N, C-alpha and C positions, 0 to 999 in steps of 0.2 A: 397428381397428387388428392386425393379430397380434403377438402376443407371440413372442418368441424366444428356445428354450429354449437358455441359456448351453450352449459345448462342454461346459468339464469337467463336469455331470452326470451326462451317459454314459459318460465316459471315468470319472469316479469309482464307480460305482456298478458297470462292468465291471469293474473293481480289488477294489472288496469281497466282488463275490461272486468272485472267480477267486481268493481270500482261501483262502474258506471249503472249496477246495474241499481232498481233501484225497487226500494218494499212495499208489493201490497197486497188487498185486501181485497175477499169477493163484499159485496153492499148489497144490496133489495134498501127499496125507497117503503118506507113507512114498518120494517121491520128489525127486534132488538138484536140488540149481540148473540143475546143469548140465543136465541133462534137459528141467528145466521153458525153460529156453532152447532147448538144439534144438524141443521142439515150438512154444514161440514161431516161432520160426524159418519153421517149414516151415509148423503156421500164415500166416502171412501173408504167404509163398510164395502160398499155392493159392489165398489170399482177392487178390492180386493180380492174377493169372491170372482166378478167376470174374467181378470185379469191370470186369477189359476185357471178357471176352464179355457183359458186360448192359449198362453203358456204352459202348463204340466213341465214336471221335471219328469226326462222324459228317464226309460230305463236305459240305464251303461253302469257297464262295470265301473266294479270298484276309481282301479289308477283314474278313469278320466274322469268320474263324478265330481273332481274340482274343478276341472276347465270350464264341464258345462253349469254348474251351478252357480257360477260365477259370471255366464254369458246369459242367464236365464233369471238371476235376480236382477240383474238390469235391464235388463229387455222386462223384465213384471213391473221394477221401476215402475220405466217409461209410459207403461197401457194403465197403472193406476193413476198416473196427473193426471191423462189426457185422461182415458174416465171418470177423474173426479170433476173437473171442469164442467165435461161436458153433459153432466149431470146440475150442479151447480148451474149452470148456464138453464139447462131444461127446469129445472124452480124459479127462472126469474134474478137470476144474482147474475152484476158487471162484475167484474175485477176493475179495481182501479187502485193509481200510487198512494201511497200512506205517505200526506208531505208531509216534507222534516223541519226537525221546529230548526229556528231559528235563532243565532245568538252566539 
């Protein structure tokens, strides 16, 4: 007889791991918050274009398009994040944790 893992266990583990994540931001010595935001937007736009070049939507017949669309969107999301981080690091930024407020 197979044991069935309760659904609550994976959900609880996911919430526990998510609670441990620390928020981060891009920083570069001597650069204003506005310039950092401008650079981040520029990198995101370039990353978006690059991700669509390498992970285009394939010409798939209609009934199967929905399955491939979700996979493509997930792949593009991760590729975009990696390319954005690469671009920001090339501009000299560093990803640093945001200190939590004590209180």
